[in-house]
TORVORO-601642 format. One line per field, with one value per residue (C-alpha): residue number from 1; residue in one letter; y, z, x. Coordinates in Angstrom, 3 decimals. Example, Ala and Ser with C-alpha at 12.3 -4.5 7.8 and 13.67 -1.06 7.14 Angstrom:
BEGIN
k: c(1	2)
r: c(A	S)
north: c(-4.500	-1.060)
up: c(7.800	7.140)
east: c(12.300	13.670)
//
This chain:
BEGIN
k: c(1	2	3	4	5	6	7	8	9	10	11	12	13	14	15	16	17	18	19	20	21	22	23	24	25	26	27	28	29	30	31	32	33	34	35	36	37	38	39	40	41	42	43	44	45	46	47	48	49	50	51	52	53	54	55	56	57	58	59	60	61	62	63	64	65	66	67	68	69	70	71	72	73	74	75	76	77	78	79	80	81	82	83	84	85	86	87	88	89	90	91	92	93	94	95	96	97	98	99	100	101	102	103	104	105	106	107	108	109	110	111	112	113	114	115	116	117	118	119	120	121	122	123	124	125	126	127	128	129	130	131	132	133	134	135	136	137	138	139	140	141	142	143	144	145	146	147	148	149	150	151	152	153	154	155	156	157	158	159	160	161	162	163	164	165	166	167	168	169	170	171	172	173	174	175	176	177	178	179	180	181	182	183	184	185	186	187	188	189	190	191	192	193	194	195	196	197	198	199	200	201	202	203	204	205	206	207	208	209	210	211	212	213	214	215	216	217	218	219)
r: c(X	X	X	X	X	X	X	X	X	X	X	X	X	X	X	X	X	X	X	X	X	X	X	X	X	X	X	X	X	X	X	X	X	X	X	X	X	X	X	X	X	X	X	X	X	X	X	X	X	X	X	X	X	X	X	X	X	X	X	X	X	X	X	X	X	X	X	X	X	X	X	X	X	X	X	X	X	X	X	X	X	X	X	X	X	X	X	X	X	X	X	X	X	X	X	X	X	X	X	X	X	X	X	X	X	X	X	X	X	X	X	X	X	X	X	X	X	X	X	X	X	X	X	X	X	X	X	X	X	X	X	X	X	X	X	X	X	X	X	X	X	X	X	X	X	X	X	X	X	X	X	X	X	X	X	X	X	X	X	X	X	X	X	X	X	X	X	X	X	X	X	X	X	X	X	X	X	X	X	X	X	X	X	X	X	X	X	X	X	X	X	X	X	X	X	X	X	X	X	X	X	X	X	X	X	X	X	X	X	X	X	X	X	X	X	X	X	X	X)
north: c(6.256	3.656	5.254	2.273	-0.854	-3.613	-5.130	-8.735	-9.995	-7.664	-10.331	-12.733	-10.068	-8.378	-10.691	-7.943	-7.694	-4.376	-2.135	0.762	4.106	5.663	9.136	11.499	8.878	9.134	6.445	5.548	4.879	2.865	0.826	0.273	-0.903	-3.267	-4.629	-5.539	-7.061	-9.233	-10.323	-11.391	-13.524	-11.643	-10.006	-6.347	-3.971	-0.393	2.253	5.901	5.305	8.058	7.221	9.720	7.991	4.493	5.723	6.782	3.637	1.654	-0.558	-3.782	-3.084	-1.489	-4.683	-6.816	-4.762	-5.413	-1.755	-0.155	3.595	3.759	2.803	4.021	0.721	-1.908	-5.430	-7.214	-10.916	-13.301	-12.171	-14.441	-17.476	-20.908	-20.224	-19.482	-15.900	-15.572	-14.119	-12.231	-8.604	-6.059	-2.589	0.145	3.497	6.316	7.987	7.354	10.062	8.000	4.932	5.488	5.024	2.059	0.550	0.951	-1.058	-3.673	-4.106	-4.330	-7.109	-8.851	-8.736	-10.460	-13.131	-11.830	-11.334	-7.667	-7.281	-3.562	-1.946	1.494	4.675	3.913	7.314	8.047	11.011	8.305	5.987	3.449	2.667	1.497	-0.292	-2.231	-3.709	-4.576	-8.396	-8.806	-6.360	-8.102	-11.251	-9.696	-10.270	-6.779	-3.866	-1.007	2.052	4.820	8.187	12.090	15.006	14.769	11.071	10.204	6.665	5.622	6.027	5.016	1.725	0.863	1.226	-1.275	-4.172	-6.432	-6.322	-3.722	-0.813	0.642	4.081	5.662	9.386	10.715	14.164	14.582	17.433	21.274	23.980	22.879	19.212	19.244	17.593	14.988	16.376	16.770	13.104	12.041	14.002	12.437	8.924	9.666	11.299	8.531	7.441	4.127	1.311	-0.672	2.244	2.675	5.048	5.194	8.347	10.285	8.505	5.476	2.518	0.560	1.108	0.117	-3.124	-4.262	-3.534	-5.519	-8.362	-8.421	-8.305	-10.957	-13.214	-12.661	-13.921	-17.236	-18.156)
up: c(-30.517	-27.767	-24.424	-22.665	-23.376	-20.986	-19.933	-19.225	-19.413	-16.769	-13.939	-16.098	-16.842	-13.425	-10.853	-10.265	-12.256	-13.626	-11.275	-12.287	-10.768	-10.782	-9.915	-12.934	-14.629	-15.152	-13.965	-17.734	-18.209	-15.161	-16.024	-19.426	-18.194	-15.594	-18.146	-20.514	-17.558	-16.759	-20.401	-20.152	-17.142	-15.032	-11.556	-11.074	-8.320	-8.461	-6.421	-5.610	-6.205	-4.469	-2.984	-5.158	-8.224	-6.886	-6.486	-10.020	-11.536	-13.607	-11.269	-13.098	-12.820	-9.193	-7.877	-8.863	-7.029	-3.454	-2.489	0.617	1.153	3.806	1.510	-1.554	-3.308	-5.152	-6.246	-9.245	-8.994	-6.215	-3.940	-4.035	-5.282	-4.099	-1.719	2.025	2.927	3.111	6.390	6.841	5.925	8.475	8.397	10.954	11.023	13.099	13.673	13.052	10.267	8.299	8.157	4.707	3.070	5.426	4.576	0.753	1.413	3.364	0.605	-1.909	0.002	0.545	-3.285	-3.929	-1.209	1.629	5.249	6.143	9.917	10.694	13.876	14.208	16.263	17.424	16.572	18.426	20.599	22.904	22.300	24.708	22.150	19.775	22.193	23.601	20.100	19.409	20.056	17.585	15.031	15.196	13.754	10.410	7.611	5.988	7.557	5.750	8.005	7.229	8.826	8.141	9.986	10.604	9.789	12.800	13.015	10.064	11.775	15.259	13.938	11.818	14.744	16.621	14.261	11.855	8.947	6.172	6.585	3.587	4.399	3.123	3.825	4.176	3.279	6.793	9.163	9.756	7.854	6.330	7.009	4.880	1.637	3.004	1.594	4.985	5.901	2.505	2.971	6.514	5.028	2.368	4.887	7.619	9.456	10.222	7.844	6.019	5.335	1.725	0.596	-1.809	-3.064	-0.736	0.130	-2.178	0.032	-3.387	-4.288	-0.863	-0.794	-4.307	-3.248	-0.151	-2.176	-4.557	-1.652	0.148	-2.850	-3.165	0.262	-0.612	-3.433)
east: c(-8.882	-8.283	-8.220	-6.324	-4.371	-4.406	-1.064	-2.208	1.404	2.782	2.807	4.820	7.399	7.612	5.942	3.267	0.061	-1.138	-3.262	-5.546	-4.725	-8.221	-7.407	-8.044	-9.940	-13.763	-16.223	-16.914	-13.182	-12.743	-15.864	-14.492	-11.292	-13.003	-15.241	-12.209	-10.427	-13.450	-13.887	-10.316	-11.086	-8.432	-8.407	-7.703	-6.774	-8.014	-6.243	-7.179	-10.837	-12.673	-16.083	-17.883	-16.490	-17.365	-20.892	-21.486	-19.968	-22.469	-24.379	-23.618	-20.002	-20.031	-21.610	-18.866	-16.238	-15.065	-14.686	-13.087	-13.569	-10.997	-8.015	-9.863	-9.148	-11.342	-10.764	-12.383	-12.276	-11.343	-8.379	-5.448	-7.489	-6.636	-3.862	-3.268	-2.190	1.546	3.002	6.246	5.368	4.064	2.726	3.281	1.433	2.673	-0.774	-4.353	-4.273	-1.809	-4.055	-5.471	-2.137	-1.383	-4.781	-3.893	-0.657	-2.729	-5.223	-2.529	-0.770	-4.102	-4.860	-1.521	-2.133	-0.093	-1.229	-0.957	-0.953	-1.228	0.279	-1.241	-0.806	2.771	4.395	7.523	6.127	4.796	7.713	6.240	3.508	6.201	8.388	5.280	4.964	8.573	8.411	5.744	7.340	10.521	8.861	8.179	10.817	10.022	8.157	6.338	6.462	3.882	4.342	3.619	4.779	8.637	8.679	10.748	9.404	11.376	14.636	13.597	11.972	14.868	17.134	15.114	14.454	16.490	14.022	14.351	12.080	10.154	9.329	6.071	6.053	2.546	1.054	-0.007	1.004	0.958	2.816	6.084	5.183	2.124	2.410	4.741	7.980	9.670	8.937	10.236	13.631	13.765	13.433	15.994	18.379	17.970	21.076	19.464	20.759	18.169	15.653	14.520	11.817	8.885	7.069	4.721	1.453	2.357	1.044	0.703	4.306	5.460	3.495	4.661	8.271	7.791	6.377	9.385	11.788	10.003	10.099	13.751	14.293	12.649	14.786)
//
């Protein structure tokens, strides 16, 4: 029985190549997929690769990966070969606890050849931290906003910038906020025009959506 089938034509169909979601996959399965990708002379992004899984990958495969434990991502092959990094997409994280998801978005953007400037710890409880960064944030064409707790950053930020805001609710917070559902509901119910939302903790989805939006702006 074949445990996987590579979708090597996905980039041609959709503009975004296939990525490997590593959660719930074994080290053997991840290595088999990666070796098949390498044999096809392709690049690959791996997401949700926990450090304990990375450590038990076969050494010959592990050594070929660029692994980042903070974002739990790994890349196989040269990142965005032969091109300068494209600017125009920015990332904002409400708190330090939201950084793993923001880093996943940043690594995804980088893999696809996009610069990913990250503005961190600008949650609205200390609103001055956000307003101090507005001149720089207003230069972005698209902004990915990552926030847990009550997700207030999404609405406040969208009320201050022209760029569309892709809200990424995080599973960070106490009590009813834990799990990210409150932040997701806030993103969906936002009264600020120009806010769209992806699923909880989905930094990869936010980054790929931003790439598609950005490309549409260039046509």
